[in-house]
Every structure is written in C-alpha cells, then in structure tokens.
N, C-alpha and C positions, 0 to 999 in steps of 0.2 A: 225024810222019805222027799218031801217037796224042797227042801233048802238044798237035798243034792240036784232036782232036775234044775232049779236057779243055778245053779255052778254048772254046770252041763250047756246048758243055753248058751250064758255067757259067756265060756272059752269057746263055744259054738260060731258065735257070734264073733271073737275078737278074732279066731283066726278065719272067718273068711275076710273078714275087713283086711285082713294082711295081706289074704289071697288077689281080694279086688286092688289093694294097691301096686302088689307083685306084678301081676299080669297088666297093672296101667291100664284099666278099664276107666271110663270117662261115663264122668257122673254130672249132671245139671241138678242144683238142689233147687226146689219151687217153697218158696214163703209165702203164706196167704194173709192178708190184711182185711178183716171181715166184719161190719159190724161197726157202730161210732167208735172214735175213738177217744176211749176216754183212759180213766187213772192207768198206772199200770201197764199200757199197753205197749210202749217200748221194750220193759221187762219182757212183755211176751215175746215178740219177737227177739228179741237176743236171747231167749228159750229156743226160740225156733234156730236162730242160727249156729249155737252151741250145739243143736246134736245134726251136725254137721262134720260129719268125721272122716271122711274121704281127700287123698291127697290131690287126686286126679279130677278137681272141678275146673267144669271148662266156662261156665258161664252161671249168675244164678237170674234167677227168673222170680217177678215180684208180682202177686195176682193179688189185683186191690179192691173190693168190694164196699165202696165205705161212702158215707150219706157227710164224713168230716168229722170235727170233737175238737178236741184241746189243741189250741194250736202248739205248745209247750212238746205233747206226747208225738205231734205230728215230726216236729225237728228232730226231737230227739231220736225217734224212727228212722228218719231219714238219715241222721248223723252214724247212728249204725249201720245201716245197711251201705253206706257209701266206705265207710272206716272198712270194711269187711271186703269188699270188692279191689280194693284198694290194696291193702295188704295180700291180696290172692294176687293180685292184679289178672283179674278178667272186667268183661263188661258186665254191665244190668242192665235188663232188658225189663220195662211192667211194661203192666199186662190191666186193662179194665174189663171189671164182667160186667153187671148189671148197676155201677156207678162206681164214681171218680168225681164226687164233689168236692167242692171246702179243702179240710184237710185230707182228705183222701186224693185227691187233683193234688196235691202241695208232695206227695208220697209221690205219686204218680209220674210227675215232671222232671225227677230223677236220675230218669231213666236213661241208658244210651241211644235208646230208641222207645217209644212209646206205640204199645200199640192197642187198639179196640175192637167193639163190635160195632156194627154201623147203629145201634140200638142203647149205646150205651150211654149213662149219664155223665156227661163230662161239665168241670169246670164250676162254677158256681165259684168266683176265685174276690173272696168276700171276707166279712166277719158280721158279726151279730152277739148282740148282747142283748139283756133285757133284765128287769126289777119291778118288782110287786108292790104296790102300795099297800100298806094293812094300817094305814093311822085309824080309818071310820072304824076299819072291824074293829080294832081293839076298843076306840073310845065306848062303841056301842058295848063291849064285852065289860067295860070298866076295867079293861089292865090296865095298867102304869106302875112303869118299871125305873128304875132312878139311874144314873146309868153317869161316869163320868170318861172326859176324852184328855185326850194329851194335845189334842188340837186347840192352840191357843185363841186363835181366831174364829174359833167354832165351839162355844160353851154349850154342851146337849142336857140337859136338863130332865131329862126325861125318852123312855120309849117311840114318843109322839114326835117326838123332836128328829130322834134321830132318823127312824123312818122318813120323815120328810125333808131331810139332808140329800136323801136321797130320790123320791118323790117326783111327779109329771109338773111338781108346783115349782119345784124350784131349778129354778132355768140357769143359773150358773155350774149347781153341779151336775146339767142334764151338760150342758158345752164339754166340763171337764171327763165325760163317761164318753161322750162323744171326739176328743181328743185323744182316748185310750184305744178307743176304737179305731182312730185314723195311724195313732202307729201302729199297730198291729197290722192292717190291713195295707202299707204302704212296705213292712216288710214281706208280707205274703206277693205283693208284685214284684218285690225285689230278687224275691227266690225264684219266680217265673222267667224273671229277665236272667238273670247268671244261668238260668239251665238250657230257655228255649228264646232266648233273645234273637236269636238268627234263623230261630225255625219258623218264629212267628210270621205270618203273611199280611201283617196288618202292618202298616207306618206307625211307628213310634208315634207320634200327637196324635193319634184316632183309639190307642191299645185302652186307652183308661174308660172311654164309653162302649167300645164295643165287648171286649173277652176281659177288661177288671172292674165293671162293674156288678158283679154277682151273678151274670145271666149263664144260663145252663143251656148245653148243647148237647144234640145227640153226635153220637161216635163217625156220622161221617161229615157233619158240623164241626167237628173239633177238627178234624184230618183239614178242612176247603182252608180253615182259621191256621193251621199249626200249631192245635195245644196237642196233638195226636200224628204220629208217622204214617200206621199203616194200619189194615183194617188186619184184624187173625186172635186167636185162641192161644192161649200161652203152649196147649199139646202140639199143635198144626206145625208154630212159629219151631219152638225150639226140635220139634225132630225134623224138620226141613233143614234145619240152618247145620243138626249135627247127625244125621243120620245114623252114627253108631253110638250115639250116647244113651245113657237110660235117667230116664228121671226119677228123681225123688222127693216125695214130698212128704215134709218137715215139717207140715204145720200143726196137727196133733198125733204123729206118731211116736206107739208105747215103740218098746224094746222088743216085744214080741212083735208088729207089722214092722221093723226095722226088721227086724231078721230076716222077715218075708221077703222084703224090698233085697235084702243083700243075695238071697236065694233065685231071687226072678231074674237080678242082676247078671246073677254066673249062668246063671241056663240063657241069658241073651234075648229077654221078656223082658219090656215098658211095663216099671211100676206106677203111670198114671194112663 
C-alpha cells in the first residue's frame, strides 16, 4: 500500500513539473551555504543544484552564512555555482546573512551582485594555520615511536623529532609553513580581484593593508569599501527583481517538500 502511494506521489510530481514547464512558470532557486565549510561541502552544494529540475530558471540565489573553512572546498563550491549559471545563462546573486567571512566571503564574492545585511560580518580575506607541539607531553608519558621518512634531508628517528619538525623551536619549518599560508592567501586575493577588482573602492596599492589583511567588516562598511553592492535580504531582493517569479528553496528539500513547493507555485504563492 505504501509503495502504491509513493508511485502515485511521484507521478503527481512529474505531472506538476511538466505542467509548470509548459505554462512557463518562472522559478528562482535558492541555494544555502550554512556553517563551516568542511569536507564534502561542495558535494552538498552539488546535491542542491541537482534538485533544480525546472527549465524556466530566471537566476540563481545563493545565501551564505559561514565563517569559512577549507580553501579547496570553497573553491570547488564556486566552480560548481559558476558552471551552473554559465550553463543556464543566468545571473548569480549572493546574499550574506549572519556572516560571510574567509571562505564564506570567497564564495560570496562570485555573485554578479552581492547583498548584505547592515550587521552581517563580511570579509576576513586571509588564511590561518596552526599546529600543536606534543613533544614534552610524550616525553613525560614515556612515549617513543620509531618512524621512517623518505625525506633524505631530515632523517627522523623517533616521534619526538617528527613533532619537533613542526614545532615552534624549528624556525626553518615555521618559515616553510608561513610560505604555504602566503601562497594560499595570494590565491584568495587574486580570486577577489578577479571578481571584485572594479567594484572595490580602495586604491590598488592600499588594498593589502586595508581589506586583504584578514579584517572583518559589518555590512555597511563592506559596502563602503566595495566588498558588497547593496543592503538587502534574498526574499525581498529577488521578489522585487522578479515579482512574477516563485522562489524555490532547494537547501534541504525532500520529495514531499518539493511536491508542496510545486503546488504552491501552481497556486501562485511564494515558496519562501
């Protein structure tokens, strides 16, 4: 019986989707990126994009509320969002909620237009890395582990030497670690320049000390600096841009929620 109900619901969804397409309803999907950007974050974004089954997509809205996270995942998310909008030939609007910092701003910056709340925390264009030294702790506990290394320049005989290889006492490796961070930071800066160079209102020679120094700004200050374009939330902005369009939240939408969204669209109601 339950299996029969599922088949009927699925067929209803397919018929509604076909009807929406035939009647040329305009839909604006809204993707959400919440919390720290960790492993598989780009996979979660792709899952949201895969839920967009409408043909008549007017534009894509991306809502960011993230303090940042892994650089690679942030970059992959940007690639997926940009690829989707290029494929559909539609604009991409990004919206900052509580915060869009570090990797969160990395994603926010790709929008054709960036919207923020006056009190959103925006920016933090920088990178951070850390390690902890456990040499003394292990020595006190009498722990000694023999290891082998393919690094001919650094023959590591035990775990203490391995930890010291990345300890605060080893200036050479501190510098190497800082070099890695600097490379990532420069790629972050280049990403922002590629997407916001003409909008940023700070002279080029002053940008590193003012906005590329990992500072965080509120929404109003971000607008003043050119890191954002306008004040606004995604619902108000997208409804104003396209009054006849229906917003479709694809963040955590199940098949049952999707069916309800379709029905609301058919009835002329807003999904969000």
